[in-house]
C-alpha positions, 0 to 999 in steps of 0.5 A: 209393523207400526201402530199409531194410537190417537193420543199420548200418555203422560206418566210423569208430571213436570220432570226436572233435569239433572246430571248423573254423578254416580250410583250408590247402590241398586236403588239410589244414585247421586245427581247434580241439579243446579250445581247441588248434589242430590240423592235420588231413588232409582226404581230399577235394579238392573245394571244399566251400565250402558245408560248411567254414565257420568254426565248423562242427563237424568229426569227426576220427579220430586215428591215431598212426604215420601214416607220412610224414604230418605230421598225426595227425588226419583230418577225416572229416565235418562238420556242416550243420544238426546233420547229419553229412556224411561227407567221406572220399571213399575210404570212400564205396566201402565204404559202397556195397559195404555197400549192394550186399551189403544189396540196398539200392542201388536198381536194382542189388539183384540184383547181386553183387560180383565185385571192386573196382577193375576195370581195363578198357583204360586206366581203372580202375572202382570195382566189377565186378559181375555180374547174371544172369551178365553183367558190370556196371561200376560207378563211385562218386561222393561227393556233398556239394553240396546245397541244401534238397532238391536235390543236385548233383555235382560241386562242382569241375571233374572231368576224371576224372569226365567221362572215366569217364562217356564210357568207360562209355558207350562200353563200354555201346554195346559190350554191357557194362552200366555204371552210376554211383552218386552217394552223396549224404550228405544225408537231405533230398535228393529231386532230383539234377542234375549241377552245370552251374554248376561243370562245364558239360562234365561236365553235358553228358556226363551228358546225352549218356550218360543212355541208355547209363549207368545213373545212380543217385543215392542219399541216405543218412543218417549218425548222430552216431556216423558209422554209416550209417543203415538208410534210403536213398532213390533221388533223382529226376533231372529230365532236362527241367530239366537239358536246359533249364538246362544251357546256356552262358548266364546270369550270373556272379560274378567274385571278386577280391582287392586286396592294398592300397588303390589308385586305378585308371583305369577307362576313360572313368570316369577315376580310381576309388579302391578300398580293399583287400579282396575284390570281387564283380563281377556280370555276364551273357552271353546266350551263350558264358558260358564264353568270357566268364568265361575272358576276365575271368580273363585279365590280358592282353586289350584292355580293354572292360568296367569289370572289365577295368581292376580285374582287372589289379591283383587278385592273386587272381581266381575265377569263379562261373557261375550258368547259367540260362534266365532273366535273373538278373543284376539280382536277383543284383546286389541280393542281393550288395549286401545281403551286401556291406560297400560298393559302387562306384557306377556300376561295371559298371551303365552300361547298367541301372538298378542302382546298381552291379555291383561290391561289396566285402567285408572278409572272404573271401566264401567264409568268409561264410555269408550269401554262401554261402547266396546262392550256394546260393539262386541256383545250387540252391534256386531250381530247386525252383520248377521241379520 
């Protein structure tokens, strides 16, 4: 279902283009403008790995006299496939407000805005609306994670989002209408799922709340001047697929960093030499995947798997679950092998026919487009075959 409002919305005046260089922290990035490196405020705490890749075009606004801020630039959007993706989470509510006023928010066309930021109990929700003389509480989420035609939310664990969903469901049981609008900044999206890989608890909360909270994922399109294009599309939520896939089982990647060359005793294998760099370990768990991953992240534990011996020496460690109803471990290992710079023969693969389940890279994997494309394929795009 598509809706075409009568006009466009412009949220950012005279955006300037630059090139993404690197992320400094959750709220700051470095960009290059006309050959000069500048810092920019990033009003989005998400991981954004799939978007913030070196060399990507970013849209920046400039404002002098920004109080205590150390940057006069703000990164408001980034291009993917020559399409602007708005990053400024605080302006998402402005876009939703405009869509409601234009009667373009599917399922809420007959609503009127009473006020923004409505406080109920100990929580504050984005909008208090009225429909047929009755109140309706609306929460808004900005969705910037997507593959080809599937969008997912969130791209980082969101305890706040989970709390809001539960509270909205409780309010609905008490007689107050509630809804969540997921504004997806990707015009090609057709489907929407909670990202059960990244935040399993949030995904289960979505399932538990589906009969109480109105879920409205909407795809929008931004022009190269960052105006909200007239067309919007409501995305389909494949509830049966979510129910079957959002289980605590599947495969996982453990990403580690070794700061220097070293030799490590790996159980019965004995001494193994590792060159400095980034390592990706591929594993699986038929059940209790969350517990398995958390164990790998801990330093203090009894050593059992090969990866336990290497984890002790890594200065950084990140886990990436790939939950699925079918076994993907060996396909995932083969795919990682194809993008890696080297492998460690026999590591973690003593019980299968794979040459290895540990692979090395000189570059940080999250800055490598081939690795990011691999993640998108196994976490999102492969699901298209099941839709």
